[in-house]
Biopython code that builds the backbone (N, CA, C, O; Angstrom):
import numpy as np
from Bio.PDB.StructureBuilder import StructureBuilder

atoms = [
    (1, "MET", "N", (-22.817, -24.393, -15.099)),
    (1, "MET", "CA", (-23.568, -24.077, -16.293)),
    (1, "MET", "C", (-24.435, -22.844, -16.025)),
    (1, "MET", "O", (-25.038, -22.706, -14.960)),
    (2, "LEU", "N", (-24.480, -21.974, -16.998)),
    (2, "LEU", "CA", (-25.263, -20.746, -16.870)),
    (2, "LEU", "C", (-26.727, -21.007, -17.174)),
    (2, "LEU", "O", (-27.066, -21.852, -18.002)),
    (3, "SER", "N", (-27.580, -20.272, -16.492)),
    (3, "SER", "CA", (-29.010, -20.394, -16.753)),
    (3, "SER", "C", (-29.320, -19.815, -18.131)),
    (3, "SER", "O", (-28.551, -19.002, -18.645)),
    (4, "PRO", "N", (-30.428, -20.219, -18.729)),
    (4, "PRO", "CA", (-30.801, -19.667, -20.037)),
    (4, "PRO", "C", (-30.961, -18.147, -20.014)),
    (4, "PRO", "O", (-30.614, -17.477, -20.987)),
    (5, "ALA", "N", (-31.480, -17.599, -18.921)),
    (5, "ALA", "CA", (-31.661, -16.144, -18.825)),
    (5, "ALA", "C", (-30.316, -15.424, -18.862)),
    (5, "ALA", "O", (-30.176, -14.392, -19.517)),
    (6, "VAL", "N", (-29.334, -15.973, -18.159)),
    (6, "VAL", "CA", (-28.003, -15.360, -18.135)),
    (6, "VAL", "C", (-27.331, -15.512, -19.490)),
    (6, "VAL", "O", (-26.699, -14.575, -19.977)),
    (7, "THR", "N", (-27.459, -16.672, -20.097)),
    (7, "THR", "CA", (-26.877, -16.903, -21.422)),
    (7, "THR", "C", (-27.455, -15.930, -22.441)),
    (7, "THR", "O", (-26.717, -15.354, -23.240)),
    (8, "ASP", "N", (-28.775, -15.745, -22.416)),
    (8, "ASP", "CA", (-29.423, -14.792, -23.328)),
    (8, "ASP", "C", (-28.962, -13.363, -23.051)),
    (8, "ASP", "O", (-28.698, -12.596, -23.977)),
    (9, "ALA", "N", (-28.867, -13.013, -21.772)),
    (9, "ALA", "CA", (-28.437, -11.663, -21.404)),
    (9, "ALA", "C", (-27.026, -11.395, -21.919)),
    (9, "ALA", "O", (-26.765, -10.345, -22.507)),
    (10, "LEU", "N", (-26.127, -12.332, -21.700)),
    (10, "LEU", "CA", (-24.747, -12.151, -22.155)),
    (10, "LEU", "C", (-24.669, -12.068, -23.673)),
    (10, "LEU", "O", (-23.894, -11.280, -24.215)),
    (11, "ALA", "N", (-25.463, -12.875, -24.356)),
    (11, "ALA", "CA", (-25.471, -12.857, -25.821)),
    (11, "ALA", "C", (-25.979, -11.522, -26.364)),
    (11, "ALA", "O", (-25.591, -11.109, -27.457)),
    (12, "ASN", "N", (-26.837, -10.852, -25.613)),
    (12, "ASN", "CA", (-27.413, -9.577, -26.049)),
    (12, "ASN", "C", (-26.704, -8.365, -25.441)),
    (12, "ASN", "O", (-27.183, -7.238, -25.568)),
    (13, "GLY", "N", (-25.569, -8.594, -24.783)),
    (13, "GLY", "CA", (-24.798, -7.490, -24.224)),
    (13, "GLY", "C", (-25.372, -6.891, -22.956)),
    (13, "GLY", "O", (-25.032, -5.764, -22.597)),
    (14, "ILE", "N", (-26.233, -7.620, -22.276)),
    (14, "ILE", "CA", (-26.825, -7.135, -21.025)),
    (14, "ILE", "C", (-25.923, -7.574, -19.871)),
    (14, "ILE", "O", (-25.591, -8.755, -19.773)),
    (15, "PRO", "N", (-25.522, -6.650, -18.998)),
    (15, "PRO", "CA", (-24.662, -7.028, -17.877)),
    (15, "PRO", "C", (-25.370, -7.993, -16.934)),
    (15, "PRO", "O", (-26.597, -8.012, -16.840)),
    (16, "VAL", "N", (-24.571, -8.787, -16.243)),
    (16, "VAL", "CA", (-25.094, -9.752, -15.280)),
    (16, "VAL", "C", (-24.586, -9.360, -13.900)),
    (16, "VAL", "O", (-23.413, -9.028, -13.729)),
    (17, "ARG", "N", (-25.478, -9.403, -12.921)),
    (17, "ARG", "CA", (-25.127, -9.057, -11.542)),
    (17, "ARG", "C", (-25.697, -10.117, -10.622)),
    (17, "ARG", "O", (-26.895, -10.399, -10.661)),
    (18, "ASN", "N", (-24.852, -10.703, -9.800)),
    (18, "ASN", "CA", (-25.258, -11.747, -8.859)),
    (18, "ASN", "C", (-25.985, -12.892, -9.551)),
    (18, "ASN", "O", (-26.944, -13.447, -9.016)),
    (19, "GLY", "N", (-25.519, -13.235, -10.738)),
    (19, "GLY", "CA", (-26.090, -14.365, -11.456)),
    (19, "GLY", "C", (-27.405, -14.085, -12.150)),
    (19, "GLY", "O", (-28.083, -15.011, -12.597)),
    (20, "ARG", "N", (-27.776, -12.807, -12.247)),
    (20, "ARG", "CA", (-29.034, -12.440, -12.908)),
    (20, "ARG", "C", (-28.789, -11.284, -13.866)),
    (20, "ARG", "O", (-27.912, -10.454, -13.628)),
    (21, "PRO", "N", (-29.558, -11.223, -14.947)),
    (21, "PRO", "CA", (-29.418, -10.081, -15.863)),
    (21, "PRO", "C", (-29.731, -8.770, -15.140)),
    (21, "PRO", "O", (-30.700, -8.685, -14.385)),
    (22, "ASP", "N", (-28.912, -7.762, -15.375)),
    (22, "ASP", "CA", (-29.091, -6.457, -14.740)),
    (22, "ASP", "C", (-29.653, -5.480, -15.775)),
    (22, "ASP", "O", (-28.912, -4.728, -16.409)),
    (23, "TYR", "N", (-30.965, -5.508, -15.927)),
    (23, "TYR", "CA", (-31.624, -4.663, -16.924)),
    (23, "TYR", "C", (-31.556, -3.179, -16.557)),
    (23, "TYR", "O", (-31.565, -2.320, -17.438)),
    (24, "THR", "N", (-31.487, -2.879, -15.254)),
    (24, "THR", "CA", (-31.379, -1.488, -14.814)),
    (24, "THR", "C", (-30.061, -0.882, -15.285)),
    (24, "THR", "O", (-30.030, 0.235, -15.801)),
    (25, "LEU", "N", (-28.979, -1.626, -15.103)),
    (25, "LEU", "CA", (-27.677, -1.146, -15.553)),
    (25, "LEU", "C", (-27.623, -1.074, -17.072)),
    (25, "LEU", "O", (-27.041, -0.141, -17.627)),
    (26, "ALA", "N", (-28.215, -2.037, -17.743)),
    (26, "ALA", "CA", (-28.230, -2.026, -19.213)),
    (26, "ALA", "C", (-28.920, -0.771, -19.738)),
    (26, "ALA", "O", (-28.444, -0.150, -20.687)),
    (27, "ALA", "N", (-30.040, -0.399, -19.122)),
    (27, "ALA", "CA", (-30.758, 0.809, -19.545)),
    (27, "ALA", "C", (-29.935, 2.060, -19.248)),
    (27, "ALA", "O", (-29.903, 2.992, -20.052)),
    (28, "ALA", "N", (-29.273, 2.079, -18.099)),
    (28, "ALA", "CA", (-28.460, 3.240, -17.729)),
    (28, "ALA", "C", (-27.257, 3.391, -18.657)),
    (28, "ALA", "O", (-26.874, 4.512, -18.992)),
    (29, "LEU", "N", (-26.662, 2.280, -19.071)),
    (29, "LEU", "CA", (-25.501, 2.338, -19.964)),
    (29, "LEU", "C", (-25.845, 2.970, -21.307)),
    (29, "LEU", "O", (-24.992, 3.584, -21.947)),
    (30, "LYS", "N", (-27.098, 2.818, -21.733)),
    (30, "LYS", "CA", (-27.529, 3.417, -23.001)),
    (30, "LYS", "C", (-27.585, 4.943, -22.912)),
    (30, "LYS", "O", (-27.483, 5.630, -23.929)),
    (31, "LYS", "N", (-27.747, 5.471, -21.696)),
    (31, "LYS", "CA", (-27.864, 6.914, -21.498)),
    (31, "LYS", "C", (-26.515, 7.593, -21.246)),
    (31, "LYS", "O", (-26.423, 8.821, -21.260)),
    (32, "VAL", "N", (-25.483, 6.800, -21.018)),
    (32, "VAL", "CA", (-24.179, 7.336, -20.632)),
    (32, "VAL", "C", (-23.183, 7.121, -21.768)),
    (32, "VAL", "O", (-23.143, 6.049, -22.372)),
    (33, "SER", "N", (-22.387, 8.134, -22.052)),
    (33, "SER", "CA", (-21.419, 8.060, -23.158)),
    (33, "SER", "C", (-20.331, 7.022, -22.872)),
    (33, "SER", "O", (-20.050, 6.724, -21.711)),
    (34, "PRO", "N", (-19.723, 6.475, -23.916)),
    (34, "PRO", "CA", (-18.625, 5.524, -23.727)),
    (34, "PRO", "C", (-17.452, 6.121, -22.943)),
    (34, "PRO", "O", (-16.784, 5.415, -22.187)),
    (35, "GLU", "N", (-17.205, 7.413, -23.124)),
    (35, "GLU", "CA", (-16.126, 8.064, -22.378)),
    (35, "GLU", "C", (-16.429, 8.068, -20.882)),
    (35, "GLU", "O", (-15.550, 7.807, -20.061)),
    (36, "THR", "N", (-17.674, 8.366, -20.541)),
    (36, "THR", "CA", (-18.081, 8.370, -19.137)),
    (36, "THR", "C", (-18.030, 6.963, -18.568)),
    (36, "THR", "O", (-17.638, 6.772, -17.417)),
    (37, "GLN", "N", (-18.420, 5.983, -19.358)),
    (37, "GLN", "CA", (-18.344, 4.590, -18.912)),
    (37, "GLN", "C", (-16.899, 4.192, -18.618)),
    (37, "GLN", "O", (-16.620, 3.546, -17.608)),
    (38, "ALA", "N", (-15.985, 4.581, -19.503)),
    (38, "ALA", "CA", (-14.568, 4.252, -19.314)),
    (38, "ALA", "C", (-14.012, 4.940, -18.069)),
    (38, "ALA", "O", (-13.247, 4.347, -17.308)),
    (39, "LYS", "N", (-14.405, 6.198, -17.872)),
    (39, "LYS", "CA", (-13.946, 6.942, -16.698)),
    (39, "LYS", "C", (-14.485, 6.303, -15.416)),
    (39, "LYS", "O", (-13.755, 6.181, -14.432)),
    (40, "ALA", "N", (-15.749, 5.898, -15.423)),
    (40, "ALA", "CA", (-16.345, 5.247, -14.255)),
    (40, "ALA", "C", (-15.649, 3.922, -13.964)),
    (40, "ALA", "O", (-15.434, 3.571, -12.804)),
    (41, "LYS", "N", (-15.298, 3.190, -15.013)),
    (41, "LYS", "CA", (-14.599, 1.912, -14.854)),
    (41, "LYS", "C", (-13.239, 2.138, -14.199)),
    (41, "LYS", "O", (-12.865, 1.428, -13.265)),
    (42, "THR", "N", (-12.508, 3.127, -14.693)),
    (42, "THR", "CA", (-11.191, 3.439, -14.136)),
    (42, "THR", "C", (-11.300, 3.879, -12.680)),
    (42, "THR", "O", (-10.527, 3.431, -11.833)),
    (43, "GLN", "N", (-12.260, 4.757, -12.387)),
    (43, "GLN", "CA", (-12.429, 5.251, -11.020)),
    (43, "GLN", "C", (-12.826, 4.133, -10.065)),
    (43, "GLN", "O", (-12.346, 4.086, -8.932)),
    (44, "SER", "N", (-13.695, 3.237, -10.508)),
    (44, "SER", "CA", (-14.128, 2.148, -9.632)),
    (44, "SER", "C", (-12.976, 1.178, -9.363)),
    (44, "SER", "O", (-12.839, 0.675, -8.248)),
    (45, "GLU", "N", (-12.150, 0.913, -10.375)),
    (45, "GLU", "CA", (-10.996, 0.035, -10.175)),
    (45, "GLU", "C", (-9.949, 0.704, -9.287)),
    (45, "GLU", "O", (-9.320, 0.039, -8.464)),
    (46, "ASP", "N", (-9.759, 2.008, -9.445)),
    (46, "ASP", "CA", (-8.830, 2.741, -8.580)),
    (46, "ASP", "C", (-9.305, 2.718, -7.129)),
    (46, "ASP", "O", (-8.495, 2.589, -6.212)),
    (47, "PHE", "N", (-10.611, 2.844, -6.921)),
    (47, "PHE", "CA", (-11.161, 2.794, -5.569)),
    (47, "PHE", "C", (-10.905, 1.430, -4.938)),
    (47, "PHE", "O", (-10.478, 1.348, -3.786)),
    (48, "GLU", "N", (-11.164, 0.357, -5.690)),
    (48, "GLU", "CA", (-10.930, -0.983, -5.149)),
    (48, "GLU", "C", (-9.445, -1.196, -4.863)),
    (48, "GLU", "O", (-9.096, -1.804, -3.851)),
    (49, "ALA", "N", (-8.570, -0.705, -5.735)),
    (49, "ALA", "CA", (-7.132, -0.836, -5.510)),
    (49, "ALA", "C", (-6.709, -0.089, -4.247)),
    (49, "ALA", "O", (-5.878, -0.581, -3.483)),
    (50, "MET", "N", (-7.282, 1.107, -4.023)),
    (50, "MET", "CA", (-6.972, 1.875, -2.823)),
    (50, "MET", "C", (-7.421, 1.113, -1.572)),
    (50, "MET", "O", (-6.697, 1.059, -0.578)),
    (51, "PHE", "N", (-8.610, 0.532, -1.628)),
    (51, "PHE", "CA", (-9.123, -0.246, -0.501)),
    (51, "PHE", "C", (-8.221, -1.450, -0.230)),
    (51, "PHE", "O", (-7.847, -1.707, 0.914)),
    (52, "LEU", "N", (-7.873, -2.183, -1.287)),
    (52, "LEU", "CA", (-7.003, -3.345, -1.128)),
    (52, "LEU", "C", (-5.621, -2.938, -0.631)),
    (52, "LEU", "O", (-5.020, -3.643, 0.179)),
    (53, "ASN", "N", (-5.114, -1.804, -1.112)),
    (53, "ASN", "CA", (-3.814, -1.325, -0.660)),
    (53, "ASN", "C", (-3.834, -1.083, 0.842)),
    (53, "ASN", "O", (-2.877, -1.412, 1.543)),
    (54, "SER", "N", (-4.913, -0.514, 1.330)),
    (54, "SER", "CA", (-5.048, -0.278, 2.764)),
    (54, "SER", "C", (-5.038, -1.597, 3.534)),
    (54, "SER", "O", (-4.389, -1.715, 4.574)),
    (55, "MET", "N", (-5.764, -2.584, 3.014)),
    (55, "MET", "CA", (-5.805, -3.897, 3.676)),
    (55, "MET", "C", (-4.441, -4.579, 3.656)),
    (55, "MET", "O", (-3.972, -5.069, 4.683)),
    (56, "VAL", "N", (-3.805, -4.609, 2.482)),
    (56, "VAL", "CA", (-2.511, -5.277, 2.350)),
    (56, "VAL", "C", (-1.454, -4.559, 3.186)),
    (56, "VAL", "O", (-0.599, -5.208, 3.788)),
    (57, "SER", "N", (-1.502, -3.238, 3.231)),
    (57, "SER", "CA", (-0.548, -2.476, 4.045)),
    (57, "SER", "C", (-0.674, -2.846, 5.514)),
    (57, "SER", "O", (0.333, -3.019, 6.201)),
    (58, "GLN", "N", (-1.894, -2.967, 5.997)),
    (58, "GLN", "CA", (-2.101, -3.357, 7.389)),
    (58, "GLN", "C", (-1.596, -4.772, 7.651)),
    (58, "GLN", "O", (-1.015, -5.050, 8.700)),
    (59, "MET", "N", (-1.824, -5.662, 6.687)),
    (59, "MET", "CA", (-1.389, -7.052, 6.859)),
    (59, "MET", "C", (0.133, -7.164, 6.878)),
    (59, "MET", "O", (0.676, -8.008, 7.590)),
    (60, "THR", "N", (0.820, -6.338, 6.120)),
    (60, "THR", "CA", (2.273, -6.456, 6.013)),
    (60, "THR", "C", (3.026, -5.526, 6.955)),
    (60, "THR", "O", (4.251, -5.616, 7.047)),
    (61, "SER", "N", (2.342, -4.650, 7.647)),
    (61, "SER", "CA", (3.023, -3.653, 8.485)),
    (61, "SER", "C", (3.771, -4.275, 9.658)),
    (61, "SER", "O", (4.740, -3.689, 10.141)),
    (62, "SER", "N", (3.356, -5.426, 10.120)),
    (62, "SER", "CA", (4.007, -6.028, 11.281)),
    (62, "SER", "C", (5.052, -7.074, 10.902)),
    (62, "SER", "O", (5.654, -7.685, 11.785)),
    (63, "LEU", "N", (5.279, -7.292, 9.603)),
    (63, "LEU", "CA", (6.267, -8.284, 9.182)),
    (63, "LEU", "C", (7.676, -7.765, 9.430)),
    (63, "LEU", "O", (7.989, -6.616, 9.119)),
    (64, "LYS", "N", (8.501, -8.602, 9.981)),
    (64, "LYS", "CA", (9.901, -8.257, 10.257)),
    (64, "LYS", "C", (10.785, -9.338, 9.645)),
    (64, "LYS", "O", (10.301, -10.406, 9.271)),
    (65, "GLY", "N", (12.070, -9.057, 9.547)),
    (65, "GLY", "CA", (13.011, -10.052, 9.055)),
    (65, "GLY", "C", (13.582, -9.670, 7.709)),
    (65, "GLY", "O", (13.556, -8.501, 7.325)),
    (66, "ASP", "N", (14.098, -10.653, 6.989)),
    (66, "ASP", "CA", (14.729, -10.436, 5.693)),
    (66, "ASP", "C", (13.694, -10.378, 4.582)),
    (66, "ASP", "O", (12.521, -10.688, 4.786)),
    (67, "GLY", "N", (14.150, -9.975, 3.406)),
    (67, "GLY", "CA", (13.274, -9.960, 2.243)),
    (67, "GLY", "C", (12.624, -8.611, 2.041)),
    (67, "GLY", "O", (12.965, -7.641, 2.718)),
    (68, "PRO", "N", (11.686, -8.547, 1.108)),
    (68, "PRO", "CA", (11.082, -7.258, 0.755)),
    (68, "PRO", "C", (10.292, -6.608, 1.883)),
    (68, "PRO", "O", (10.075, -5.396, 1.868)),
    (69, "PHE", "N", (9.860, -7.400, 2.860)),
    (69, "PHE", "CA", (9.107, -6.830, 3.974)),
    (69, "PHE", "C", (9.957, -6.755, 5.237)),
    (69, "PHE", "O", (9.430, -6.559, 6.332)),
    (70, "GLY", "N", (11.256, -6.908, 5.089)),
    (70, "GLY", "CA", (12.162, -6.894, 6.229)),
    (70, "GLY", "C", (12.247, -5.534, 6.890)),
    (70, "GLY", "O", (11.532, -4.598, 6.532)),
    (71, "ASP", "N", (13.128, -5.451, 7.854)),
    (71, "ASP", "CA", (13.267, -4.233, 8.644)),
    (71, "ASP", "C", (14.607, -3.578, 8.329)),
    (71, "ASP", "O", (15.498, -3.546, 9.178)),
    (72, "THR", "N", (14.753, -3.056, 7.112)),
    (72, "THR", "CA", (16.000, -2.435, 6.689)),
    (72, "THR", "C", (15.744, -0.988, 6.283)),
    (72, "THR", "O", (14.604, -0.526, 6.259)),
    (73, "VAL", "N", (16.830, -0.282, 5.964)),
    (73, "VAL", "CA", (16.715, 1.101, 5.505)),
    (73, "VAL", "C", (15.956, 1.113, 4.174)),
    (73, "VAL", "O", (16.282, 0.342, 3.272)),
    (74, "GLY", "N", (14.969, 1.961, 4.049)),
    (74, "GLY", "CA", (14.200, 2.058, 2.805)),
    (74, "GLY", "C", (13.061, 1.068, 2.695)),
    (74, "GLY", "O", (12.353, 1.047, 1.688)),
    (75, "THR", "N", (12.873, 0.245, 3.717)),
    (75, "THR", "CA", (11.812, -0.759, 3.661)),
    (75, "THR", "C", (10.438, -0.122, 3.518)),
    (75, "THR", "O", (9.579, -0.647, 2.810)),
    (76, "GLY", "N", (10.227, 1.001, 4.185)),
    (76, "GLY", "CA", (8.917, 1.653, 4.124)),
    (76, "GLY", "C", (8.527, 2.028, 2.709)),
    (76, "GLY", "O", (7.393, 1.792, 2.290)),
    (77, "ALA", "N", (9.460, 2.612, 1.969)),
    (77, "ALA", "CA", (9.173, 2.994, 0.578)),
    (77, "ALA", "C", (8.969, 1.761, -0.286)),
    (77, "ALA", "O", (8.046, 1.714, -1.099)),
    (78, "TRP", "N", (9.824, 0.767, -0.113)),
    (78, "TRP", "CA", (9.714, -0.473, -0.886)),
    (78, "TRP", "C", (8.378, -1.157, -0.596)),
    (78, "TRP", "O", (7.673, -1.584, -1.511)),
    (79, "ARG", "N", (8.044, -1.254, 0.680)),
    (79, "ARG", "CA", (6.807, -1.920, 1.080)),
    (79, "ARG", "C", (5.596, -1.196, 0.503)),
    (79, "ARG", "O", (4.652, -1.830, 0.034)),
    (80, "SER", "N", (5.627, 0.129, 0.540)),
    (80, "SER", "CA", (4.520, 0.922, 0.005)),
    (80, "SER", "C", (4.316, 0.659, -1.485)),
    (80, "SER", "O", (3.188, 0.455, -1.935)),
    (81, "MET", "N", (5.410, 0.665, -2.247)),
    (81, "MET", "CA", (5.303, 0.421, -3.695)),
    (81, "MET", "C", (4.859, -1.009, -3.985)),
    (81, "MET", "O", (4.060, -1.245, -4.892)),
    (82, "LEU", "N", (5.380, -1.962, -3.211)),
    (82, "LEU", "CA", (5.034, -3.362, -3.427)),
    (82, "LEU", "C", (3.563, -3.630, -3.111)),
    (82, "LEU", "O", (2.882, -4.320, -3.870)),
    (83, "THR", "N", (3.073, -3.092, -1.999)),
    (83, "THR", "CA", (1.664, -3.306, -1.666)),
    (83, "THR", "C", (0.748, -2.631, -2.676)),
    (83, "THR", "O", (-0.334, -3.139, -2.968)),
    (84, "ASP", "N", (1.173, -1.488, -3.211)),
    (84, "ASP", "CA", (0.388, -0.822, -4.251)),
    (84, "ASP", "C", (0.295, -1.711, -5.492)),
    (84, "ASP", "O", (-0.781, -1.854, -6.073)),
    (85, "GLN", "N", (1.408, -2.302, -5.895)),
    (85, "GLN", "CA", (1.396, -3.175, -7.074)),
    (85, "GLN", "C", (0.610, -4.457, -6.815)),
    (85, "GLN", "O", (-0.096, -4.938, -7.701)),
    (86, "TYR", "N", (0.724, -5.015, -5.609)),
    (86, "TYR", "CA", (-0.090, -6.182, -5.260)),
    (86, "TYR", "C", (-1.575, -5.845, -5.393)),
    (86, "TYR", "O", (-2.347, -6.622, -5.955)),
    (87, "SER", "N", (-1.961, -4.699, -4.880)),
    (87, "SER", "CA", (-3.365, -4.279, -4.919)),
    (87, "SER", "C", (-3.859, -4.128, -6.346)),
    (87, "SER", "O", (-4.947, -4.594, -6.682)),
    (88, "ARG", "N", (-3.069, -3.482, -7.184)),
    (88, "ARG", "CA", (-3.458, -3.297, -8.587)),
    (88, "ARG", "C", (-3.524, -4.630, -9.331)),
    (88, "ARG", "O", (-4.386, -4.821, -10.189)),
    (89, "SER", "N", (-2.619, -5.547, -9.005)),
    (89, "SER", "CA", (-2.639, -6.873, -9.632)),
    (89, "SER", "C", (-3.891, -7.649, -9.235)),
    (89, "SER", "O", (-4.488, -8.335, -10.064)),
    (90, "ILE", "N", (-4.281, -7.541, -7.987)),
    (90, "ILE", "CA", (-5.490, -8.223, -7.514)),
    (90, "ILE", "C", (-6.714, -7.683, -8.246)),
    (90, "ILE", "O", (-7.580, -8.454, -8.659)),
    (91, "VAL", "N", (-6.791, -6.367, -8.409)),
    (91, "VAL", "CA", (-7.923, -5.756, -9.118)),
    (91, "VAL", "C", (-7.956, -6.218, -10.566)),
    (91, "VAL", "O", (-9.021, -6.558, -11.080)),
    (92, "LYS", "N", (-6.799, -6.236, -11.236)),
    (92, "LYS", "CA", (-6.747, -6.657, -12.642)),
    (92, "LYS", "C", (-7.133, -8.128, -12.803)),
    (92, "LYS", "O", (-7.632, -8.528, -13.855)),
    (93, "ALA", "N", (-6.901, -8.932, -11.762)),
    (93, "ALA", "CA", (-7.242, -10.353, -11.802)),
    (93, "ALA", "C", (-8.702, -10.611, -11.437)),
    (93, "ALA", "O", (-9.128, -11.765, -11.392)),
    (94, "GLY", "N", (-9.461, -9.574, -11.181)),
    (94, "GLY", "CA", (-10.870, -9.747, -10.848)),
    (94, "GLY", "C", (-11.263, -9.119, -9.533)),
    (94, "GLY", "O", (-12.437, -8.826, -9.308)),
    (95, "GLY", "N", (-10.300, -8.910, -8.668)),
    (95, "GLY", "CA", (-10.557, -8.226, -7.409)),
    (95, "GLY", "C", (-11.538, -8.930, -6.498)),
    (95, "GLY", "O", (-11.743, -10.140, -6.585)),
    (96, "LEU", "N", (-12.132, -8.150, -5.632)),
    (96, "LEU", "CA", (-13.096, -8.655, -4.662)),
    (96, "LEU", "C", (-14.537, -8.409, -5.089)),
    (96, "LEU", "O", (-15.467, -8.884, -4.437)),
    (97, "GLY", "N", (-14.726, -7.682, -6.164)),
    (97, "GLY", "CA", (-16.066, -7.355, -6.629)),
    (97, "GLY", "C", (-16.530, -5.974, -6.211)),
    (97, "GLY", "O", (-17.636, -5.552, -6.552)),
    (98, "ILE", "N", (-15.692, -5.277, -5.480)),
    (98, "ILE", "CA", (-16.047, -3.932, -5.034)),
    (98, "ILE", "C", (-16.187, -2.997, -6.227)),
    (98, "ILE", "O", (-17.115, -2.191, -6.286)),
    (99, "SER", "N", (-15.266, -3.109, -7.171)),
    (99, "SER", "CA", (-15.282, -2.180, -8.309)),
    (99, "SER", "C", (-16.540, -2.344, -9.159)),
    (99, "SER", "O", (-17.026, -1.367, -9.728)),
    (100, "ALA", "N", (-17.072, -3.553, -9.254)),
    (100, "ALA", "CA", (-18.293, -3.766, -10.039)),
    (100, "ALA", "C", (-19.475, -3.017, -9.426)),
    (100, "ALA", "O", (-20.272, -2.410, -10.142)),
    (101, "ASP", "N", (-19.583, -3.063, -8.100)),
    (101, "ASP", "CA", (-20.680, -2.351, -7.435)),
    (101, "ASP", "C", (-20.488, -0.836, -7.499)),
    (101, "ASP", "O", (-21.451, -0.091, -7.683)),
    (102, "VAL", "N", (-19.245, -0.387, -7.347)),
    (102, "VAL", "CA", (-18.967, 1.051, -7.449)),
    (102, "VAL", "C", (-19.257, 1.530, -8.871)),
    (102, "VAL", "O", (-19.855, 2.589, -9.062)),
    (103, "TYR", "N", (-18.833, 0.752, -9.864)),
    (103, "TYR", "CA", (-19.088, 1.094, -11.273)),
    (103, "TYR", "C", (-20.588, 1.214, -11.524)),
    (103, "TYR", "O", (-21.042, 2.172, -12.150)),
    (104, "ARG", "N", (-21.348, 0.251, -11.039)),
    (104, "ARG", "CA", (-22.804, 0.266, -11.224)),
    (104, "ARG", "C", (-23.401, 1.529, -10.605)),
    (104, "ARG", "O", (-24.243, 2.187, -11.216)),
    (105, "SER", "N", (-22.966, 1.862, -9.400)),
    (105, "SER", "CA", (-23.479, 3.059, -8.722)),
    (105, "SER", "C", (-23.144, 4.329, -9.493)),
    (105, "SER", "O", (-23.986, 5.215, -9.633)),
    (106, "LEU", "N", (-21.911, 4.417, -9.993)),
    (106, "LEU", "CA", (-21.514, 5.602, -10.757)),
    (106, "LEU", "C", (-22.328, 5.745, -12.038)),
    (106, "LEU", "O", (-22.765, 6.844, -12.381)),
    (107, "ILE", "N", (-22.531, 4.640, -12.740)),
    (107, "ILE", "CA", (-23.294, 4.687, -13.993)),
    (107, "ILE", "C", (-24.746, 5.071, -13.715)),
    (107, "ILE", "O", (-25.317, 5.894, -14.430)),
    (108, "LEU", "N", (-25.343, 4.480, -12.684)),
    (108, "LEU", "CA", (-26.735, 4.811, -12.362)),
    (108, "LEU", "C", (-26.869, 6.281, -11.974)),
    (108, "LEU", "O", (-27.849, 6.932, -12.339)),
    (109, "LYS", "N", (-25.896, 6.807, -11.240)),
    (109, "LYS", "CA", (-25.932, 8.234, -10.881)),
    (109, "LYS", "C", (-25.822, 9.101, -12.130)),
    (109, "LYS", "O", (-26.565, 10.070, -12.288)),
    (110, "GLN", "N", (-24.900, 8.750, -13.010)),
    (110, "GLN", "CA", (-24.711, 9.531, -14.233)),
    (110, "GLN", "C", (-25.951, 9.494, -15.120)),
    (110, "GLN", "O", (-26.288, 10.484, -15.768)),
    (111, "ALA", "N", (-26.621, 8.361, -15.144)),
    (111, "ALA", "CA", (-27.806, 8.216, -15.987)),
    (111, "ALA", "C", (-29.053, 8.792, -15.322)),
    (111, "ALA", "O", (-30.092, 8.941, -15.964)),
    (112, "GLY", "N", (-28.947, 9.111, -14.042)),
    (112, "GLY", "CA", (-30.104, 9.639, -13.325)),
    (112, "GLY", "C", (-31.127, 8.574, -12.998)),
    (112, "GLY", "O", (-32.307, 8.875, -12.816)),
    (113, "ALA", "N", (-30.679, 7.320, -12.921)),
    (113, "ALA", "CA", (-31.601, 6.206, -12.705)),
    (113, "ALA", "C", (-31.543, 5.652, -11.294)),
    (113, "ALA", "O", (-32.145, 4.616, -11.013)),
    (114, "SER", "N", (-30.828, 6.324, -10.403)),
    (114, "SER", "CA", (-30.693, 5.746, -9.069)),
    (114, "SER", "C", (-31.854, 6.099, -8.172)),
    (114, "SER", "O", (-31.886, 5.685, -7.013)),
]
sb = StructureBuilder()
sb.init_structure("model")
sb.init_model(0)
sb.init_chain("A")
sb.init_seg("    ")
for serial, (resi, resn, name, xyz) in enumerate(atoms, 1):
    if name == "N":
        sb.init_residue(resn, " ", resi, " ")
    sb.init_atom(name, np.array(xyz, "f"), 0.0, 1.0, " ", f" {name:<3s}", serial, name[0])
structure = sb.get_structure()
């Protein structure tokens, strides 16, 4: 169950961070155009996907045998594309939370509130 402060914040369009209303980000969002907000969102999600791709690539680099991660001709290209899609899917499903912090930092920088 959400606390009353969080429920009120969400009802009023105030972002929530770590279970608390983020009034600093809310104020910064008012100073930044919707286009800039969308660009920051895309960049932060791309950054998290790149980070996850690096992690997933390292985890799958030592896999041998049959299947998509096997040791056949063209496996490197296949593995690269597959890990990229895995990373993007993880981000779209909520990710690790990296993109939320990157987004917040970008918005605060753009608003001059950092």
